[in-house]
N, C-alpha and C positions, 0 to 999 in steps of 0.2 A: 689955839695958842701954840706957838712953836716950842718943841722940846729939844733939849740938848743932851747928847750922850757923851759922857766923859769916861775914858778908860785908861787907867794907869795899871801898873803891875799889881794884881791882887784885888783891884776894886773897879766896879762898874757903877756909875751913877747916872740916873736919868732925872733931869730937872726941867722946869719951865721957868718963866720969868719970875714966878712968885714962890716956888717951893720945890722941895725934893720929892719927886714922884716915886722913885725906887732906888734901892741900894743893894749891891751884891758884893760880898767879900769872899774871896776864894784863895785856896792854896795852890801852888804849882803842881801838886799831885792830883789836882782835879777835884779836891774836896770843897764843897760849898759850905763855908763856915757860917754865913749869915745871908739871908735873903729877905728883903722887906719891900713891900709896895704899900704906899699910903692908902688908907681905906677909901678915899674918894676915887682912886685910880685902879682899884682892883677889878679883875675880870675884863680887862682890856688888852691883855697880852703882854704887859710890861715884864712880868716875871719870865715868861718864855723868851722874850727878846733878850733879856740880860743873860739867860742861860745859853742861848744860841751864840752870843758874843763870846762868852767864856769858852764854850766848847770849840768854837772856831779858832780861838787864840791858842788853846792848849792842844787841840787835835786828839783829845781822849774823851772817853765816856766819863761823865761827872758822877760824883758820889756826894751824898748829903750827910753832914755830921749831925748827930742828935744834940739836943732834943729837937724834935720836929713838931710844930704846933698842929692842931687839927686842920687849919687852913693850909698849912705847909704840906700836909699829906696829900692834898689834892694836887698841888704843884708837882710833887714827887711822882705821883701816879700818872699825871699827864705827861711828864718827861719820859717816864718808863714806857708808856704806850707809844709815844712818838718814836723812841729809839727802836722799838720792836717793829714798827711799821716802815722804818727807813731801810731800804735794801742796801746791803753791804756788797762791795765789789771784791 
């Protein structure tokens, strides 16, 4: 099924023909205020995709506002590991 990525200031949404797959709300300061991926679509890279879009748009390292759910901690850890593995010029 084809997915559609919609990006407006402060919001990234990934949908398909039937449902919202994921949603990310962020502040211009780089703070991720809300990140959600629907249960049937988790562990498929949608959260990382949305974070990459936001990071490219803002050109800064992202921060995550609390509270962070137990599943959200995995996303934050993966983002932190990816940032450490990326060489900086």
